Each structure stands twice: as structure tokens, then as C-alpha cells.
TISE-566666 format. One record per residue: x, y, z of N, C-alpha, C, O in turn. Coordinates in steps of 0.02 Angstrom, whole numbers, plus 50000, padded with zeros to 5 digits. Layout:
<recs>
XYZXYZXYZXYZ;...
</recs>
This chain:
<recs>
500424994050000500005000050000500445006250000500925006650039;500285011149957500685017049950500575021750007500005022750029;501105024750033501065029450088501455035650070502055035150055;501135041550072501455047750057501445052150118500965052250156;501995055850129502025060550185501575066450171501345067550115;501435070350225501025076250217501315081050165500945083650124;501965082250168502275086850121502215084450050502075088450005;502325077950038502275075249970501555075449945501435076649885;501075074249990500375074749969500205081749946499875082549894;500435086749983500275093549964500605095449898500305098749856;501225093249889501575094749827501245091349768501215094249713;501005085249778500715081449723500075084449695499905083249638;499725088449735499095091249711499155098649694498665101749674;499745101549700499825108649688499625110549617499275115549606;499855106649568499695108149499498955107449485498655111749453;498655102049511497945100849498497515106449525497045108649492;497655108849585497225113749616497295120649585496885125049599;497805121749544497905128149512497705128149439497925132449400;497295123249419497075122949350496705129349331496175130749358;496985133149286496655138949258496505144649306496035148449295;496895145449359496755150749406496825157649374497235158649329;496415162349398496395168649361496475174849404496295180349382;496755174249465496945180249500496395183449541496095180049583;496245189949529495855194049574495135191549584494835192649636;494865188149535494165186049539494075179249572493515176649573;494605176449599494545169849629494075169949690494045174849727;493715164549698493315163349758493755159249804493975153749786;493885161749864494365158549909494005154849966493605157850002;494155148449972493955144450029494545143750076495115143950054;494415142950141494965142550189494935136150229494395133450241;495515133750250495555127850293496065128950348496595131950337;495915126650409496405126350463496565118950474496115114950486;497195117250469497425110350477498175110450487498485115750487;498465104550495499195104150507499485098150472499545092750501;499665098950407499885093250367500535089950389500685084350368;500925093250432501555090350455501545088450529502065086950557;500965088550559500905086950630501005079450640500765075450600;501365077350693501505070150703500885065850714500905059850699;500345068650739499745064650752499245065150694498985059950672;499115071150669498585072050618498865074050550498485076150506;499525073650541499825075950478499545072450417499365075750368;499525065850418499285062150359498555063450346498355064450289;498145063550400497435065050392497345071950363496955072850316;497705076950390497645083850366497815084250292497465087450253;498375081050273498605081550204498125078150156497985080750102;497865072250175497395068750131496745072550124496455072950070;496505075350179495875079150178495965085450135495525087050095;496525088850143496675094750103496725092950029496485096649986;497045087250014497105084949945496425083649914496305085249856;495965080849954495295079449929494915085749912494585086149860;494955090849956494605097149943494895100349880494525102849838;495555100149874495875103249815495705099549751495665102449697;495595093049757495395089249698494695091449675494575092149615;494245092649723493585095249705493635102149674493265103849628;494095106249700494205112949672494465112449600494245116149556;494925107749589495185106849521494635104849473494615107149416;494185100549495493625098349453493185104349435492995105349378;493025108449486492585114149475492915119249428492595122049384;493565120449438493915125249396493955122949324493905126949278;494045116449314494075113749246493405114649210493385114949149;492865115149249492205116049220492005123449216491435125149199;492475127849231492345135049225492235138649289492075144649289;492295135149347492205138349411491475139749426491035136049403;491345144949464490665146949482490535153849454490865158749472;490055154249410489875160549377490485163849345490575169949347;490895159649315491485162049280492075163649324492585166049300;492015162449389492565163849435492875157349459492515152649476;493525157049459493885151149482493895151049559493795156049592;494025145049586494065144049659494775142549679495185140349639;494915143849743495575142349772495475140349845495045143049879;495875135649868495875133749939496525136049971497065134049949;496465140150022497045142450060497055139050128496535138550161;497625136750149497705133350214498145137450260498675139850239;497935138150322498355141050374498465135650427497995132850454;499095134050441499285128750488499205131250560499535135950581;498765127950597498665129750668499025124950715498935125250776;499435120450686499825115550725499375111150769499585108850821;498755110150746498275105950782498215108150855498175104050900;498205114650865498185117550932497605122550933497625127550897;497105121150973496505125350975496665132550990496315137050968;497205133851028497395140751045497595144550982497545150750981;497815141050931498025144350869497475144950817497535148750769;496935141150826496425140650774496055147150763495925149050706;495885150550817495535156950810495955161850770495705165250726;496605162350786497045166850750497105164750677497165169050633;497095158250664497145155750595496525157850555496585159850497;495935157350586495325159450551495325167050542495115169550489;495565170750592495625178050585496045179650523495865184050483;496605176150516497045177350458496705175650392496765179350344;496355170050391496015167950329495485173050308495395174350249;495145175950357494615180750341494915187450322494725190350271;495385190050362495625196850352496145197450296496185202650263;496545192250286497075192650235496935188650172497215190050120;496495183650176496345179450118495635180550093495465178350038;495215183950132494525185550113494135179250093493815179150041;494165174150135493805167950120493055168950124492815173350161;492685164950087491955165150090491675159450132491085159650151;492085154450147491875148850191492485145450218493015145350187;492415142550277492925138250307492745131050289492165128950298;493225127250264493085120550240493595115650269494195116650261;493355110450303493805105250327494235107350386494815105350390;493975111450432494345113250492494525106850530494085102750543;495155106150549495405099750576495385099550651495725103450684;494985094850680495035093350751494455095550794494155100750782;494305091550844493745092950889493875099050932493445103550936;494445099250966494585104951010494615111550972494355116550998;494925111850913494895118050874494185120150857494015126150861;493755115450839493065117150822492705119750884492325124650880;492805116650942492495118951003492755125851024492375129951051;493395127151010493675133751027493375139150983493235144651008;493265137750920492945142650876492245144350902492025150050898;491895139250927491225140350954491255144351019490865148951030;491725142651062491805146251126491935153651115491655157851150;492355155151066492525162151052492035165551003492105171450987;491535161750980491035164350933491355167250870491115172150842;491895164150848492265166650791491865166250727491855170950687;491525160550717491135159750656490555164650653490395167350600;490245165850710489685170450713489925177650701489595181550667;490505179250728490775186050719490865187650645490725193250623;491105182750607491245183850536490665181650491490725182150430;490105179350519489555176450480489835171350430489705171650370;490225166750458490615161950419490335154950427490255152550484;490205151550372490005144550375490625140150379491115141350343;490605135050422491135130050427490855123550400490435120350431;491095121650341490815115850305491285109850311491885110450297;491015104250333491405098150339491965098450389492535096550372;491845100750451492385100650501492615093550514492215088850514;493265092750524493545086050533493505084050606494015083550641;492905082950628492755080250694492105076350688491705077650643;492005071650733491385067950732491005068550797490485065350806;491255072650845490905073350909490275077450898490295083150875;489705074450915489065077650899488995084550931488725089050900;489255085350992489195091851025489595097250989489425103150994;490115095250952490495100050912490145101250845490115106950822;489875095950815489545096650750488915100850754488695103750704;488615101250814487985104850821488085112150841487595115750853;488705114550844488835121550861488595126150805488535123950748;488455132550821488215137250770488695137650710489305137650718;488395138050651488765138950588489185132950566489575133550519;489105127250601489445121150580488985117050535488395116050551;489245114650479488855110750432489235104250417489645103950372;489085099050457489475092850452489355089050387488815089350358;489865085450367489825080950309489855073650332489515069450304;490265072350381490355065450406489835063750459489535068150490;489745057350470489345055050526489705056350591490295058050591;489365055450647489655057050712490075051250739489975045450720;490545052950783490925047750818490465043250858490565037250864;489945046350887489465042350925489165036950882489095031150903;488975038750821488685033750775489195028350757489025022550750;489825030350751490345025450734490455020550792490505014550781;490485023150853490575018850911489965014350921490035008450938;489375017050910488775012850913488805007050863488605001450878;489045008550804489115003350753489604997950775489484991950764;490154999950807490644995050832490344990750887490394984650885;490044994050936489744990350993489194985650969489164979950991;488784988050924488234983850899488494977950860488224972450867;488994979050819489284973550779489584968250824489474962250814;489964970450874490274965750920489754961650958489814955650966;489234965150983488714961651022488334956750978488174951251001;488184958550917487814954050872488204947750856487914942650840;488864948250858489284942350845489434938350908489844933750907;489084940050962489174936351024489784938451064490004934851109;490054944351048490634946951084490414953051124490624958751110;489984951951172489674957451208490094960551263489924965851289;490654957251282491094960051334491644964051299492074961351266;491614970751309492034975251269492464979551315492214982351364;493104980151298493554984851332493614991051288493764990551228;493494996851317493545003151281494185006651303494245008651361;494655007451257495315010151272495405016451229495335016151168;495565022151260495595028351222496195032651242496455032251297;496405036851195496955041451210496665047651242496125050051224;497045050351290496815056151328497025062551292497415066551318;496755063351232496895069251191496305070251145495915065551133;496245076251118495725077651070495035075551095494815077551149;494715071451054494025069451069494005063751121493465062251147;494565060651136494575054651178494175055151242493705051351251;494345059851288493985060251352493255062251344492825059851381;493105066551295492415068851285491965063151263491405062351287;492215059051216491825053551191491755047951243491245044651247;492285046951283492285041651333491705042351382491435037351407;491515048651397490965049851444490295047051418489845045551458;490235046451353489605044251323489575036751312489045034051297;490145033351318490185026251300489755021751344489435017251317;489735022651410489325018051450488595017651428488315012251424;488295023451413487605023351390487535019951322487055016351309;488025021151277488005018051212488085010451217487785006751179;488495008251265488575000951275487924997851297487744992451274;487565001151342486914998551364486424997951306486074993051300;486415003151264485965003051206486114997151160485664994351128;486764995351156486964989951111486954983151144487144978151113;486724982751207486724976451244487424973651252487534967651249;487904978251261488594976251272488794978051344488504982551374;489274974251372489514975451439490234977751436490654974551404;490394983451468491074985951468491484982351522491304982451581;492014979151501492474976051550492974981151576493314979951626;493014986751543493454992151564493344998251520493154997651461;493465004151548493435010451512494035014451537494015017251591;494575014651498495195017351523495565021351470495575019551411;495865026851492496245031151447496985030851461497195028851515;497375032851412498105033051420498375039651394498105042551346;498895042151426499185048451407499545047851340499745042351319;499635053551307499965053751241500655056751248500745061951279;501155053351220501835055851219502105055251148501815051751106;502665058651135502985058251069503515052851066503775051351012;503665049751122504165044451125503815037651120503365036251159;504035033451074503695027051063503735022451123503235019251141;504315022251155504385017851214503935020151271503605016151303;503925026751282503505029451335502765028651318502345027551362;502605029151253501915028251233501665021151247501115020151273;502075016251230501885009351245501815008351320501365004751343;502265011351359502225010651432501575013651459501275010951505;501365019251429500735022451451500135017951437499675017651477;500145014551380499595010151363499585004051409499055001951433;500175001251423500214995551470499944997451538499584993551570;500125003451561499885005751626499125006351627498805004351675;498845008951573498115009551569497775002751570497255001951602;498064997951535497774991251534497844987851603497394984051623;498374989251638498454986551706497914989351752497634985651793;497784995751745497274999051787496584996051773496174995351818;496474994451709495814991951689495754984451698495254981451676;496244981351729496234974051735495574971551764495364973451818;495244967251725494604964451745494494958151705494974954951683;493874956351693493734950451651494034951451581494054957051555;494264945951551494544946551485494004948751436493464945651433;494124953951397493624956151349493564951451290494024947451277;493014951851256492914948051195493074952151133493144949551078;493114958751143493344963251090493584969751123493434971051181;493954973651084494224979951109494074985451059494154984650999;493834991151085493784997151045494365001651064494425003651122;494785003151016495385007251027495285013950992495285014250930;495215019151031495105025851002495755029851007495945032251060;496085030450950496695034450944496835035050869496525031550829;497285039450850497465040150780498225040950774498575041850824;498465040650712499175041850698499635036950732499465031150743;500235039350748500745035150779500535032750848500755027450871;500115036650882499865034650948499465028250942499535023650983;499045027850891498655021850880499115015850865498995010350890;499625016950825500085011550808500425008650869500465002550876;500665012850913501005010450973500515006951019500685001951052;499905009451023499405006251064499224999351037499124994651075;499184998750970499034992250940499584987150955499434981250967;500204989350956500754984750973500634981751043500734975751053;500434985951090500334983651158499714979151163499724974151198;499184980951127498584976851127498734969851100498514964951129;499104969451045499284962851017499744959151065499684953051073;500184962651096500644959551145500254956651204500414951251228;499754960251228499384958351288498844953151273498754948451312;498494953851216497904949651205497974944851145497544940551136;498504945651106498604941051051498264943250987497844947750986;498444939850933498194941650867497444940250859497114943350818;497184935550898496484933450889495984938350919495384937650907;496214943150959495754947850991495474952750940495854956450908;494814952950930494514957850884494614964950910494484966450969;494844969350866494964976350885494604980850835494634979650774;494264985950861493904990850820494224997750830494444999450885;494255001750776494495008550781494115012950731493755010450688;494205019550739493895024250693494225023950625494815022250619;493845025550573494115025550505494645030750492494955030550439;494755035350539495285040250530495975037050535496475040050516;496005031050561496645027450563496855025950491496465023150452;497465027750474497715026650406498015019650401498515018150434;497715015250360497955008350357498685007750335499055003650362;498895011850287499585011550264500075013350319500595010150326;499905018550358500335020450414500375014850465500915013250490;499795011850481499785006450530500205000550508500604997950547;500124998450446500504992750420501254994350421501654990050438;501435000350402502135002450403502415002150473502995000250484;502005004250522502245004650591502284997950626502754996750665;501784993450614501764987350654501774980950613501814975450641;501744981550547501774975650504501084972850488500604973950524;501054969250432500414966450409500094961750459499484962050470;500494957450490500214952250533499864955350593499304953350610;500184960250626499884963350685499294967750667498824968350706;499314970750607498764975150586498164971150561497604973550565;498294965150537497764961150507497184960050555497274958550614;496584960850529495974959750568495674965850600495114965550625;496044971350601495784977450631495154979650594495144980150533;494614980950631493994983350603493964990950607494084993750661;493814994250551493785001450549493095003750527492825001350478;492805008450565492165011350546492285016450491492805019850491;491825016950444491895021550387491265025750379490705023250380;491375032250371490815036850360490745038550286490295042350267;491175035750245491165036850173491065030150137491215024950165;490815030250076490775024050037491485021950016491965025650024;491535015849990492185013349968492465017749912492125018749862;493075020449920493335025349872493375022749800493275026549753;493505016349792493565013549724492925010249701492915006849650;492375011049739491745008049719491455011249656491615016949640;491045007449621490765009949559490005010749562489695012749513;489715009249619488975009549624488715016549634488125017849622;489135021249657488915028149670489285032949623489875032049609;488925037949601489225042849556489795046549589490285048349556;489745047849655490255051749688490935048149687491455051249679;490925041449696491555037849696491825037049624492425036849613;491375036449576491595036249506491925042949487492435043049453;491605048449508491895055049495492575055749529493055058249500;492605053449592493225053949630493795050349595494345053149588;493685044249574494215040449542494415043649475495005043849458;493925046049437494085049249373494495055549384494985056849348;494295059649434494665065849447495345064449477495835067849462;495385059349521496035057549550496525055549494497095057749494;496295051349448496735049149394496925054949348497475054949319;496475059749340496605065349296497085070449327497535072849293;496995071949391497375077349423497885075149475498375078649486;497775069349505498205067349562498345059849560498255056349610;498565057449502498645050249493499165047249539499155041149551;499615051349565500135048649610499875047249680500215043949720;499275049549696499005048649763498545042549766498135041549721;498615038449818498185032449824497475034349843497355039549873;497005029949825496305030949843496205028849916496235022949932;496085033649959495965032250030495295035250051495025039650018;495035032750107494405035350132494475042750151494005046550140;495035044750180495115051650201495185056350141494925061950142;495525054050089495585057850027494875058949998494705064449976;494485053549997493795054049972493375058750015492985062749989;493465058350081493065062750125493205070050112492755074150111;493845071750101494015078550083493685080650018493445086250011;493685075949969493385077349904492635078549910492365083349882;492295074249948491575075149958491435081749992490975085349973;491835083450043491755089750078491845095650029491455100450030;492355095149987492465100449938491885101049890491675106649873;491615095449867491055095649821490445098949853490095102949822;490315097249917489745100149952489845107649962489395111549953;490455109549983490605116649992490505120549928490215125949928;490745117849872490675121249808489945121749787489735126749758;489565116449802488845116649788488505122249826488085125849799;488685123049890488375128249931488575135249907488165139849906;489215136049889489425142549862489045144149798488835149849787;488935139049757488565140049695487835141949707487535145249665;487555139749764486855141449780486775148449808486225151149809;487325151349832487285157949864487065163349815487325163649759;486605167549835486385173049791486955178049781487045180749727;487335179249835487935183349830488505179249858488445176249911;489065179149823489635175049844490055178949894490585181549879;489785179249954490105182450011490035177650070489695172550065;490365179250125490295174950184489565174650206489315169250222;489235180350207488535180550228488095176650179487645173050200;488235177350115487835173950064487905166450067487415162750060;488525164050078488635156750082488335153950145488045148550144;488385157550200488095155250263487335154550255487045149650277;487015159450225486295159150215486105153350170485615149750182;486495152350117486355146750071486405140050107486005135550096;486905139450152486985133250190486405132150238486145126650244;486205137550271485655136950320485005135050287484585131850319;484915136850225484285135550189484345129850139483905128950097;484875126050142485025121250088484545115450084484395113050030;484285113150141483885107050140484345101150125484895100750151;484115096550084484535090850067485015092650010484815095349959;485645090950020486155091949970486405085049949486615081049991;486385083649885486575077049859487135078149808487035081249756;487725075449823488275075649775488435068449755488755064849793;488205066449698488345059849672488095054149716488395048849717;487535055249751487255050049794487445050549867487155047149909;487945054749883488115056049953487705062049976487715067349945;487335061050032486835066050051486955068850121487135065250168;486835075350127486815078650192486175082650196485875084350145;485965084250257485355088050269485525094050311485765093350367;485395100050285485525106250323484885110350327484565111850276;484695112050388484095116050398484035118150470484495117150510;483465121050487483365123550555483345117950606483565118950663;483085112150587482995106750635483595102050641483695099050693;483985101550588484545096750589485065098650538484915101150484;485695097250555486245097950508486665091650516487025090850565;486605087050468486925080550478487025076750412486715078450361;487455071750415487515066850362486935062050366486705060350421;486685059850309486145054850310486365048650270486005046050228;486975046550285487275040750252487445035450303487595037250361;487445029150285487575023750334488305023550355488755025550318;488415020950416489095019350440489245012250419488845007650431;489825011150389490025004450368490645002250408491015006450434;490734995850413491324993050445491744989450393491484985650352;492394990750395492864987350351493384983750393493474985350452;493734979050363494244975350399494904975650360494914975150299;495444976450397496104976450366496314969250353496394965250399;496414967650289496594960850270497324959350277497724963750294;497514953150264498214951050270498684954750223499274955550237;498404957050167498814960550118498924967850137499294971450103;498604970150191498674977150211498164981650179498204987750186;497674978850145497144982750113496484981550150496394976450183;496024986350142495374985850176494894981650135494864982250074;494524977350170494004973450137493354974650175493364976350234;492794973950141492144975150172491864968650200491314968750228;
</recs>
């Protein structure tokens, strides 16, 4: 499986995203993310690449009302304290009409706390978080399903297979502690029993990271689980998986969020240890042919970004970009206020069969959560 660094991903799409750009009349979208961050770098880069691929598609078709689009990114280092300043910069210096693909739960919550989106009458489309309390904040227009729905899918799947005793293991960063508070009730709904609910601290040292996970598992010592839900991403997830395999063996079923990059995991721990990991997915299969959105994605990827592999996160960025461009196109005036109003009044938005619903009563994805499994070859199978 091909693995590209954040920097290489950004370089690979630079030409595609600048197809036919025309200067002063450009419509500018903005993103806050951190393509070189050790935890979210790959996710940020793939998501950014997907949005830019959608921009390249739109520009090749003439843009919106004869104006080309551009995506500008300001790196907030995945630190909520920097996100407000990053959005300030995007608005005041880049004159963006919408925020697209803001990366991370804590940054999204910080924008809400400071009322930054409301101050600028700015729509935030497709924030890269799944925590429902963050997705429901003012001016947020989610594209992905919620983390709660993903965890419910994991718990339900495990219980239906007769593996009702579940250990929930999470990293004490980002969404980890916030989501953990909701897990006991979700387990009851799924007729699952938690054998443990335990978090571990995050460090940048691999040896210390593994030690932190072992300590958390020691604290949670109880009945042997029949499956494990491991909530972490990036290198933190990889080190935690090593300890889980060491402690419980290869036969222990493990579930994680689809934000885990399979290529990174296989590179870090090898095919054998990664094999069998179940990942929840909020997007359809990127190479599938049954939906127009995935057919479009593959055609555009081959046309503009053939060096980049088809991944779920790359597709999610593309879908987000397509939805953002659709909303900009619906705006009566292409301004921040105009795009926000168009989003608020959008109703159902359908891009190639992928649907979201935006209105006064609900702003959400209306697509199913799927589970995939990492096969022996290091690729995902359904």
C-alpha cells in the first residue's frame, strides 16, 4: 500500500488545484489544519488533497459564475489556541467566503467558545471532527457521521457476533475524554458490557507511549474482553496496537475509527499485527463503482492526482469540497454572509449519491456507517 508524507501529498496536488486560476476574481475557501503534525499530519494532508481535487474539478468546468476557486490553508499546529488566529488570518488577509475542513474537535469547540464563526458570519463546512456536541455548534455544517454513531456501530457489531464483553481504550487527547463519557450509555443501548473504560496519556516517545498504554491496561484489569475498541489516531494508535497485540494476542478483535490510516499502521507494526483490525467508515468505498461520487472521485484523481492512492480520508476531503462548492454556487451573493445563508437554507444536498441535510431542525450526514476490515495484504475489505 502506497504511503505519502504530508509534504509530498501537498506537493502532488499543487498543479491540479491551480488549473486555470485567474487572480483577482478567485473565490477563496479556507482551511485550518496541520499537514506536518505528528498525530494528524497524514489525515490533514489527505483531507486537504481531497478538497483541492474538488476545486480542480470545478475550475476545469469553468468555476462558479465564471470565477475560479482556490483553497488556502493556514497551519494551526493542531492547537485550539492557534485556530482562532488562523481563522482571523484567513478572513482578514485571504478574504475567504467559507471555512472548509477545519481539523480537530478541540479547534472546532474553541471557535464556538470564542464565537469566531458568528463574528464573521462564516459557514464552517465539513469540520474534521465527529463529536456531535461539536458538530451541532452554530455555523457548523457537518459532512461526516458522528463519532457516537461510529462507536455505536462498533458496539452493535461486536454484540451481534456474540462478543458482548468490550474493553474501551482511548487516548487522553482531542476527542478521547469527551467521547469516553458517552460510551457507558452507548454500550447499554447495544446490549454490550464494558469490561473496562480506560484512557492513556499521549507522548511523542514510542517507548514511553507503549508504557502508558500498558499502565492503562493494568489499571483496567478485569474480566478478559471479547473485543476491544481502541480510540486513537496516527502514531499513537500504532504504538497502542502493538501493546494490545502483545497483551491479548492476534485473535483479539479490535475496532477503531476510520481516521486510522491503514498504510501508516502497516508500516508501523507490520501486516500480521495490523491484520483483522475493524475500521468504521463514514464514506463509501473510494474505488466503488455503484455511486456517482466515487466514480467522479476516481476519474478526477486519475486526471489530476494520479500519484495519490485512493483512501477514505482523501475521498472525505473530496466530498466535503464538492458540498462546499455546491453551497457556494447556491449563494445569491458569493460572500461569507451569502454562503452562510445558502447553507442554512440548503435542505438536502446530494453530491453523486452522498447526502447531507442542512436546515433549522438538523444539520447532519444521512449516510450509513460501514465497517471494514484490514486484510492480510494490508488493504481494507468490506
